[in-house]
TORLOKE-939648 format. One record per residue (C-alpha): residue number from 1; x, y, z. Coordinates in pm, whole numbers, plus 50000, padded with zeros to 5 digits. Layout:
N
ATOM    nr       u       v       w
ATOM   NUM       X       Y       Z
...
This chain:
177
ATOM    nr       u       v       w
ATOM     1   48793   47384   52503
ATOM     2   48594   47125   52283
ATOM     3   48653   46748   52285
ATOM     4   48845   46634   51968
ATOM     5   48654   46374   51783
ATOM     6   48762   45998   51684
ATOM     7   48851   45983   51337
ATOM     8   48504   45733   51252
ATOM     9   48350   46074   51391
ATOM    10   48511   46266   51172
ATOM    11   48497   46041   50838
ATOM    12   48037   46148   50916
ATOM    13   48175   46527   50853
ATOM    14   48319   46407   50563
ATOM    15   48143   46451   50218
ATOM    16   48376   46268   49926
ATOM    17   48284   46387   49596
ATOM    18   48258   46022   49453
ATOM    19   48021   45940   49682
ATOM    20   47815   46246   49564
ATOM    21   47482   46192   49408
ATOM    22   47318   46468   49187
ATOM    23   46945   46587   49244
ATOM    24   46773   46654   48942
ATOM    25   46456   46802   49025
ATOM    26   46575   46991   49386
ATOM    27   46407   47307   49264
ATOM    28   46034   47486   49117
ATOM    29   46256   47633   48829
ATOM    30   46311   47322   48676
ATOM    31   46006   47396   48506
ATOM    32   46195   47517   48287
ATOM    33   46464   47271   48063
ATOM    34   46715   47617   48073
ATOM    35   46727   47509   48490
ATOM    36   46779   47170   48439
ATOM    37   47116   47094   48677
ATOM    38   47270   46829   48887
ATOM    39   47215   46974   49288
ATOM    40   47435   46822   49542
ATOM    41   47359   46870   49848
ATOM    42   47717   46871   50077
ATOM    43   47618   46992   50467
ATOM    44   47247   47017   50453
ATOM    45   47012   46987   50258
ATOM    46   46997   47398   50255
ATOM    47   46699   47498   50086
ATOM    48   46633   47181   49803
ATOM    49   46225   47158   49793
ATOM    50   46291   46781   49650
ATOM    51   46108   46624   49978
ATOM    52   46275   46263   49864
ATOM    53   46538   46320   49682
ATOM    54   46815   46567   49841
ATOM    55   46940   46385   50102
ATOM    56   47262   46539   50186
ATOM    57   47657   46444   50216
ATOM    58   47686   46551   50613
ATOM    59   47413   46627   50806
ATOM    60   47611   46865   51097
ATOM    61   47481   47186   51044
ATOM    62   47606   47447   51230
ATOM    63   47584   47777   51053
ATOM    64   47560   47690   50728
ATOM    65   47500   47494   50424
ATOM    66   47693   47392   50123
ATOM    67   47598   47254   49750
ATOM    68   47669   47209   49437
ATOM    69   47580   47247   49096
ATOM    70   47620   47139   48779
ATOM    71   47510   47280   48510
ATOM    72   47536   47241   48082
ATOM    73   47639   47614   47863
ATOM    74   47390   47830   47863
ATOM    75   47188   47613   48193
ATOM    76   47175   47792   48500
ATOM    77   46872   47852   48750
ATOM    78   46577   48108   48810
ATOM    79   46572   48415   48972
ATOM    80   46514   48394   49313
ATOM    81   46665   48483   49636
ATOM    82   46673   48417   49983
ATOM    83   46628   48581   50392
ATOM    84   47051   48415   50402
ATOM    85   47363   48526   50330
ATOM    86   47422   48333   49957
ATOM    87   47818   48329   49817
ATOM    88   47840   48166   49507
ATOM    89   48225   48027   49420
ATOM    90   48301   47913   49013
ATOM    91   48491   47532   49082
ATOM    92   48580   47547   48712
ATOM    93   48395   47717   48375
ATOM    94   48250   48120   48354
ATOM    95   47950   48195   48548
ATOM    96   47730   48504   48504
ATOM    97   47573   48567   48850
ATOM    98   47313   48852   48823
ATOM    99   47088   49005   49040
ATOM   100   46796   49291   49104
ATOM   101   46403   49241   49027
ATOM   102   46487   49186   48654
ATOM   103   46845   49038   48687
ATOM   104   46927   49344   48529
ATOM   105   47265   49329   48703
ATOM   106   47579   49103   48624
ATOM   107   47916   48986   48722
ATOM   108   48053   48735   48538
ATOM   109   48310   48447   48782
ATOM   110   48624   48226   48661
ATOM   111   48766   47975   48876
ATOM   112   48746   48010   49258
ATOM   113   48614   48372   49190
ATOM   114   48342   48422   49478
ATOM   115   48050   48677   49526
ATOM   116   47839   48736   49830
ATOM   117   47524   48769   49772
ATOM   118   47299   48976   50069
ATOM   119   46953   48849   50239
ATOM   120   46589   48930   50024
ATOM   121   46785   49038   49743
ATOM   122   46643   48862   49389
ATOM   123   46926   48653   49170
ATOM   124   47040   48382   48924
ATOM   125   47328   48233   48789
ATOM   126   47434   48090   48468
ATOM   127   47709   47912   48306
ATOM   128   47852   48087   48015
ATOM   129   48068   47906   47949
ATOM   130   48201   47585   47672
ATOM   131   48154   47285   47858
ATOM   132   47938   47089   48211
ATOM   133   48076   47303   48485
ATOM   134   48068   47331   48842
ATOM   135   47917   47608   49093
ATOM   136   47984   47593   49483
ATOM   137   47686   47779   49708
ATOM   138   47692   47864   50109
ATOM   139   47379   47944   50211
ATOM   140   47452   48051   50564
ATOM   141   47216   48006   50930
ATOM   142   47160   47640   51011
ATOM   143   46830   47673   50891
ATOM   144   46887   47833   50526
ATOM   145   46481   47883   50522
ATOM   146   46319   47864   50140
ATOM   147   46348   47965   49805
ATOM   148   46172   48266   49693
ATOM   149   46086   48272   49389
ATOM   150   46053   48576   49121
ATOM   151   45639   48602   49069
ATOM   152   45676   48509   48669
ATOM   153   45853   48178   48772
ATOM   154   45568   48124   49021
ATOM   155   45316   48177   48725
ATOM   156   45496   47915   48452
ATOM   157   45534   47662   48777
ATOM   158   45193   47672   48816
ATOM   159   45078   47697   48420
ATOM   160   45270   47350   48372
ATOM   161   45101   47177   48690
ATOM   162   45424   47259   48920
ATOM   163   45394   47433   49256
ATOM   164   45489   47451   49586
ATOM   165   45301   47256   49961
ATOM   166   45331   47477   50261
ATOM   167   45650   47284   50377
ATOM   168   45778   47472   50089
ATOM   169   45759   47081   49892
ATOM   170   45799   47060   49481
ATOM   171   45436   46932   49399
ATOM   172   45388   46840   49040
ATOM   173   44990   46781   48932
ATOM   174   44926   46720   49233
ATOM   175   45179   46420   49352
ATOM   176   45489   46560   49597
ATOM   177   45796   46453   49412
């Protein structure tokens, strides 16, 4: 049987929404204006590519990472894959979750709907509502690994001076951000 944690120990494992700080450039896909979004790292760093600004609220990662994205209408993320399962839950608003090599498949999520995307499948999401909305993402594994971006996104990012260093961190115009 596990030792019962103290209240102080559990407080370190509690994320208070009012303390969460969004990260503006946590991913390479932010090279596109339509992919600008606030990222909140709640449990673990997830797959964030921003070496300095992506510190999580809860650092104890026990088998999964939790992030939240807040997007304006028409915004989302770029087509990508992970080596782990990724689940998305609409906390509010309406979201299109797309998958496939060209994002040719789509399911619409409404509040509290959840979808689980298998490892290795290209996927992306977009806020299709009429106001800013929040989407929770949960990545399997204590180490969520890195993002595998669609080749077209990588090409466009490089053309705009963005790339990833060998550790998977964003480099913009020759410097790590």
